[in-house]
C-alpha positions, 0 to 999 in steps of 0.5 A: 525502550528507545526506538528510532524509526527510519521513514515517515510513511504509513507503516513507520508512523503507524508503528511509531504511534503504537509503540509510543502508546505502549510507553516507548520513546520513539523518534522518526527520521524522515528525509523530506522537509515535511511529513507528506506524501505526493501521489494519489489514492489508497484502498484501505480494507477492513484488516487495515481499518482495524489497525487505524481504529485500534490506534484511536484514529478511526474518526479522523480517518473517516472524515478524510476518506470515502466509504467504498460501496463496491467494485465494478469489473468492466470490459475495456471496449464498451465499459459494460459491467462484467461483475460487481462486488458489493462491499456493503455485504461485508460483515457489520464490523468491516468497512472499506475506504478510499483515501488520498495517501497524503490525507492518511499520512497526515492523520498518522503523523498527527496521531504519532506526535500526539502520542509523544513521538518526535519527528525529525525532518531532513534526516537522510540516513546513510548508515546503521551501525552497532559499533559500541551500541546500535545507532543511526548516522545521517548524511549530515553527520547526526547520530541517533542511538536506540535500543531498536531501529526500525527500517520503514524506508521503502524498497530502497531501504538502508535497513534492508541492505544492512540486514540482507546486503544488496538484492536485485529486483527484476522488471515485470515488464509492466509499467504503471501510470497514476494521476488524479482528476476532478470528479466532474463525471460524478463517479460513485463511491466504487472502484471501477476496473476496466480490463483489456488486452495486456492492460487495465485501468482502475479509478475510484473517488477521493476526498469526499468524492471531489477527486478521482484516482486513476491507476493504469497498468500496461504490459510492455518490454520497454523498461521504466525506472522504479519509483513513484515520482517520474513525470510522463506526458499524459498523451502517452497514457492516452495513446496506451489506452486508445482502444478503450471505450468512451468512458475511459477516454473521458477520464484520460482526456482530463489528466493534466499531470501523470507519473509513470514507473516500472513495476519490479518484483522484489523477494520477500526478505527471508530475514526481517531483522537482526539483533536490534533492527527490524524491517517493516512494510515495503522494506521487508516485502514490496508488493505489486499493486494488484490486490490493494494491500500494500498500505494494509500490510504496512499497517498490520506490520506496524501494530504487530511489531509494536505489540511484540516489542511491548510484550517482550523486553528481549529485543532479539526475541521480540523481533523474531516473534514479529517476523514469525507472526507476519511472514507467511501471511505477507507471502500469501498476499504478495503471491496472490497480488502477483498472480492477479495481473493476468486475470485483468489482462487476458488478450486472447479473445475467446479466453477473455469472453469465457472468463468474463462470462463466468464472472458475469454468471457468478455475479448474478447467481451468487454475488456474495461469492465474489466478495467472500473470496477475500475473507482470508484477507479482510477478516484477518485481525492483528488486534485480537489477542493471540 
């Protein structure tokens, strides 16, 4: 089977290696001049790590990641811990890691090439066509024919437009900053989430604990462009979180370069495929960053799509099977993520006090309960035979 993958990100590369290991002839088209990812950290939960392990890349991934020990939920003003989710209490076969996006992409790209995948750079796709036979046309005029075309090309996917036409996301009235700083504050291997009125800030270590990843979200009406690569002035980030406590100030005063983007809600695609083209990851189901599952869903997609194509020589049937296996789970994850922001952003003081008190009691009386609420996510195993 000849497969053309549009996009050399996490989902596209994971799928490419899985499909090549199943015997497919796979070409990845990436518009950049190198397989790389700018930006910052990812949280890879047990469901995503199962895919990395099944791809045979677990050892290399572990070398380049930090094993997470817990999640500390904290009050914004004084950084007092409200509740703690102990990730060391996960089942023996479940691990939770923090990894720099660029490091994960590098591991996947090497894994894809080692499996025989051809990666073509500087290939910006302009058209997907079925005239004569399915093929992809790039802006430079190159044509790539394939039995299957996989759109792993993100929220502005050419493949998504081919299948669904033009769709219109809506601005959630939330913006997000991200940055990395040296971890000279020696933060431990945990997520720290500072919850404040209409804002929250998350940080966790990367690269052996040498860096700290920062993600900060603010509710506001002022619009911002979608996309990860818009530079902003660090002083704007500091001003937005000026009433957060000294611990957060110590983080933000170290930020020298920061990106800002608007958070938009896209619908989960009602159709993920036509007879020869499939959508994967953000191209099918962009998610808001409030459950740390975007990369994990892309990894799961990649494995399930490769498995479906490997088990069924009828491409249209295989793509239909892929969507049916994935769409309900993805919708539940995305709906849960979309509903999480309000929990972090409570602005009415009595309600925030009540919510934090409840979390504190549960954390002290039944700490495992806080972690167990994610069993339906972390325990999901796309590797296990149906």
